[in-house]
C-alpha positions, 0 to 999 in steps of 0.5 A: 940661750947661748951667747951666740943666740943672744948676739943674734937677737942683738944683731937683728934688733940693730938692723930691724928696719932692714930686716923687716923690709926684707921680710915684707918683700918676701912675704908679698911674693909668697902671699901672691904665690900661695893665693894664686896657686890655691885659687887655681886649685880651687877653680879647677877642682870645682870645674872638673867635679861640676862638669863631670857630675852634671855632664857638661857637653864637649861639642855644641852647634846651633841650627835653624831647625831639624826633625827630632828623628835626626838625633839618632843619626847624630848619635851614630857618628863614630866617637859620639857617646851621647847626643842631646837635642834642645830648643833654645830661644831668647825672650824678654822678661816683663817686670813691674817694678821698673822700666829696665829692659830684661832679657833671658835665654830659655832652654828646653828640658826633655819630656818626662825626664831630666837632661842627659847632658848639661844637667841642672843642679837644683838649689831649690824647688823641682823640675817642671811638671805642667804647662807654664812652669819654669826653672830660673838661674839662681843669679837672676833669682837673687838679683830680682828677689824672685822666689819659688811660686812667683809668677814671671810674665815674659814675651816669646816671639811677640806673645805674652806668657805667664810662667811660674817659678818652680825651681831655682838652679844652676847649670854647667853651661851657665857658670859664667852667666852673661848675655851673648855679646856682653863681657861681664855678667849682669844678673839684674838684666839677664837670666837663664830659664829652663822649660818643658821641651814640648811646650817651649817647642810649641811657643817657638813654632818648632814642634817636632824639631830642635835648633841646638845639639849638645854632644858628649864624646867617647874617650879617645874621640877625635874632636875635629873629626866629630865636629866636621861630621856634625857640620856636614850632617847639620848643613842641610838644616841651616847648621852653624859651625860646631864648637867645642867646650873651650870656645863655650861662652861660659867656659872660655872666661873661666879658663882665661881666668885660670891661665891668668892666675897661673901667670901671676903665680909665676911672675910675682913670686920671681920678682919679689923673691929675687929682691928679697934674696938680694936684700938679705944677702946684702944684710948678711954681707954688711953684718959680716963686714961690720963685725970683722973684729967680733968674728976674730975675737970669737974665733980667738975665744975658741969658737969654730969657723962652723959655729961662726958660719951657723950664727950668721946662717941663723941670721938669714933663717930668722928673716926667711922664717918670719917672711915665710910665715907672714907670706903663708898666712897672708896668702891663705887670708887673701885667697879666702877673700878672692874666692868670695869675689869669684863666687859673684862671677863664677857660679858653682854649686860649691866653691871653697878655697882649697889650700895648695899644700904643694905650693906652700912646700914649694914656697918653703924650699924656694925661699930657703934655697934662693936665700941661702945661695944668696948669702953663701958668699958672706958665710964663707967670708965670715968662716975663713976670716983668720983671727989675726987678720980680723983684729987688724983694720981692713985695707982701705979701698983703692980709689983710682981716678974715675972715668969722669976725672980721666975725662977732665970733668972732675974740675966741675965737681966737688969732692963729695961728687968725685967720691960718689963717682969713684964708689959707683965705678968701683962697684959696678954690680952693686950699682946695677942691682941697686938701680935695677931694684929701684927701677922695678919698685918704681915700675910696680907703683906706676903700673896700676895708674897706667893700667887705669889710664889705658882702660879709660883710653880704650873705653873712650876710644871704643865707645866714643870713636869706634862703636858710636851708636847708643843702641844696637838692634839685632834681629832673629832673622834678616830684616828688609829695607822697609823694616830699616826705614820704619826704625829710622823714622822713630821719633828718638832716632837721630841717625841709623845704619843697617848692618848684616852679620853672618857666621863664616870660616875663613881659610888661608892655607892650612889655617882657618878661623870661625868668626862673624863677617859684618857688612856695612854701608859705604858711608858708615859713620856710626861703626868706624874702623881705624888704622894703627895711627888712629886714623879712620879707614875707608872701606875698600871697594872690593875685598875684605877689611880685616884686623891685623891680629886676624891677619897674623893668626892666618899668616896672610898679607895684604893682597893674599886671597882668602877663602871665605866659607859661609856657614848659613844659607847655601853655605858657599865659599868665595875667595876675597883679597883683603886689606888690613 
């Protein structure tokens, strides 16, 4: 080991606290980058292979009912590669171990063959062959400890029906398995079922008909044009608005999570690597300043400027290397743990952590380039320092009167305070960067608590002030006034309000949005609307009340006329004025 290398380790030992802090900051940024990039690669790879192999549809549309013969007409639409017609319905599961209400969605399987689209990945068992046999989703089976051969009693359209579990599986349309209208999976209270199509159609009084289609598009097909044609054909049969895969209730949360990970993979490394670069540059600059005499003596003994620069370069490289190794190992370890967590929310046949080696290579390059650029000034100062000048004491810094002294405030300050203000004014950039670093470090510690408080506030505001009902009852078909009166007379009901929700498409100029339009009574008390100041809003006597977010998306203002296209019944269009 050379003399300069031994000196290097002594220098690192003398600055071990600052060096370790810089390593840890760098490791945090790199660990977040590698973890998030590896998770993005893992989720995208699992999604791509799963969707392709098990043929997840591109377009979906629900409807009241249409004859099976209509499938041939839908298949002839230009750009359509395949069409799958299905019967889909809701059911209740009766479990004897508790009184908890358990719901499910049941989907038909083609008669005598497997599904062409949205195929099922069997984790165990077989496909239904006889009456009363079903496949259940794996998360529901695990949550309820159901096994092959078990019998489950369900209620379909008011009739009890025993079903035998012959298969346990997954489907690409149930990657994120949630009940409609709920934000998070609850496998103990909701599950998916698959059943023979003819038997399921008979149970829902849909013999010879279907109430949902799944479309697979040909390459280069125009999605919007195909969706418009599907809507046109199904409008006669009570068709709802067709929607594409990215709006599916299973794919949308998955895509949103991937987008969040991509944002984190950029934001966190930028912050942490910027701070670590500043810290390492400060360390090297401090070492050069404190060792002016040593640098001069080394040059006098025959060491070249290049050797001196290489010595202090190694000082930075050692810190970078340690931080890099710690960041890579921590990122891979955290990625494996988070993948285990994702397996509880996103159900793939296989979800393994795929290390993003491109991200690791990028981390190496970014770490070295950014840090070396940061220390270049200190390295240049060490290399160009003449031996004679280095042997002399450095010139004392100039301390001209500070701004506070020129303003006459110094008479109220002691000597130490005046010296501090002079130092602050003499090195404004160092002061600015130091304050910025402290502010960012403080912000990082405050953000988690602020997010927790924000979530608590939103939860309280949403469920105690806005959405105040304890139970919401949704009917398959619109109910009558008599049905509402019967519900209101129930012994446990203190207050009740009816509402009517219909699917619509709102148009304003060239912009449009598909959503639900809800009608409520004039004296609504259980589902209230609030303005930006948190004050309860009264419903307008005419027109629509829409959110500010929707108004911004449409580019509309108060008083503008919106075209509302109803997507059920007669599917007529009506113009409304609106209030935000």
